C-alpha positions in Angstrom: 19.4 -2.9 13.2 18.6 -6.6 12.8 21.1 -9.0 11.0 18.9 -9.4 7.9 18.9 -5.7 7.1 22.6 -5.5 7.7 23.2 -8.5 5.4 21.0 -6.8 2.7 22.9 -3.5 3.0 26.3 -5.2 2.9 25.6 -7.4 -0.1 23.6 -5.2 -2.4 24.3 -1.8 -4.0 20.8 -0.6 -4.6 17.8 0.9 -2.7 14.7 -1.0 -1.8 11.4 1.0 -1.8 8.2 -0.6 -0.6 4.5 0.2 -0.1 2.4 -1.1 2.7 -0.4 -3.6 2.2 -2.5 -5.2 4.8 -1.2 -7.1 7.9 1.6 -4.5 8.3 2.4 -3.2 11.7 1.2 0.4 11.0 2.2 1.5 14.5 5.9 0.8 13.5 5.5 2.3 10.0 4.2 5.6 11.5 7.2 5.8 13.8 9.8 5.7 11.0 11.7 8.9 10.6 11.1 10.6 7.2 13.6 11.8 4.7 13.2 15.1 2.8 10.9 13.4 0.3 8.5 12.1 2.9 9.6 8.5 2.7 9.8 6.4 5.9 13.4 5.5 6.5 14.0 1.9 7.6 17.7 2.0 7.0 20.2 3.7 4.7 18.9 1.7 1.7 15.3 0.8 2.6 12.4 3.2 2.3 8.6 3.0 2.9 6.7 5.0 0.2 3.8 6.5 2.1 0.3 6.4 0.8 -1.2 9.1 -1.4 2.2 10.7 -2.1 4.0 11.2 -5.4 7.7 10.4 -5.6 10.2 11.0 -8.4 12.6 8.1 -8.4 15.1 7.9 -11.2 13.1 10.4 -13.2 9.9 8.4 -12.9 6.8 9.8 -11.3 5.5 7.2 -8.9 2.2 7.4 -7.0 2.3 5.3 -3.9 -1.1 3.8 -2.8 -0.4 1.0 -0.5 -3.1 -0.5 1.7 -5.7 -3.1 1.4 -8.6 -4.7 3.3 -8.0 -7.9 5.2 -10.8 -10.3 4.3 -9.7 -12.4 7.3 -9.6 -9.7 9.9 -12.2 -11.5 12.0 -9.5 -14.1 12.6 -6.9 -11.5 13.6 -6.2 -9.5 16.8 -6.4 -5.7 16.5 -3.0 -4.0 16.8 -1.2 -7.3 16.9 -2.0 -9.0 13.6 -4.5 -6.5 12.1 -4.6 -2.7 12.1 -7.4 -0.4 11.1 -4.9 1.7 9.2 -4.6 -1.0 6.5 -7.6 0.3 4.6 -7.2 3.1 2.0 -9.2 6.1 3.1 -10.6 9.2 1.4 -7.8 11.1 3.3 -5.2 8.9 1.6 -6.4 9.9 -1.9 -7.8 13.4 -1.5 -4.6 15.3 -2.3 -3.5 13.2 -5.3 -2.2 15.6 -7.9 -4.2 15.0 -11.1 -2.0 17.2 -13.2 0.9 14.8 -13.0 1.4 12.2 -15.6 2.3 9.1 -13.6 4.8 6.5 -14.9 3.8 4.1 -12.2 1.0 3.7 -9.6 2.0 1.3 -6.9 -0.8 -0.4 -5.0 -1.2 -3.5 -3.0 -4.7 -4.3 -4.3 -6.4 -3.2 -7.5 -9.2 -0.9 -8.6 -12.7 -2.4 -8.1 -13.4 -2.7 -11.8 -10.2 -4.8 -12.2 -11.2 -7.0 -9.3 -14.7 -7.5 -10.7 -13.4 -8.4 -14.1 -10.9 -10.9 -12.6 -12.5 -12.3 -9.5 -13.2 -15.7 -11.0 -9.4 -16.1 -11.1 -9.1 -15.1 -7.5 -10.0 -18.5 -6.1 -8.1 -18.1 -2.9 -10.7 -15.6 -1.8 -13.7 -17.8 -2.8 -14.9 -18.8 0.6 -14.0 -15.6 2.4 -15.1 -12.7 0.3 -18.7 -11.6 0.8 -19.5 -9.3 -2.1 -22.7 -8.2 -0.5 -21.0 -6.9 2.6 -20.3 -3.2 2.1 -17.3 -3.5 4.5 -15.4 -5.5 1.8 -13.7 -3.9 -1.2 -13.3 -0.4 0.4 -9.7 -0.1 -0.7 -10.5 -1.4 -4.2 -13.3 1.2 -4.5 -10.9 4.0 -3.4 -8.5 2.8 -6.1 -11.3 2.9 -8.6 -11.8 6.6 -7.8 -8.1 7.2 -8.3 -8.1 5.3 -11.6 -11.0 7.4 -12.8 -9.3 10.6 -11.6 -5.9 10.1 -13.2 
């Protein structure tokens, strides 16, 4: 275990839960052992909440929907600084339980309608995002389906 994780675990008395986004090393995330709840175990106190799964943490129902599309993937190297698994897929959302009342939905990006209503404020994407390109906004469109479903 690297020194940063040891320092974290020695100095804090809480758990850290995270979702993936884009630019993650998905090969490493897939190799993490899982606990009985299906969380990836980084260490005794650090857990990866896997996509499309519901977790009950401190009596809160949490839907984990990490993932996002890299608008700069053309500048990246596949399986080194960009992974195809970053994108939210139909498979990630197909088994979401719509009967559960979720307290939190954790996502790295937002539903498409939220993006559309706020894109003027997302100036960092101004010169990169090509709204006409169907390859963009796939993850946002998946989250839009989830938003409409739950």
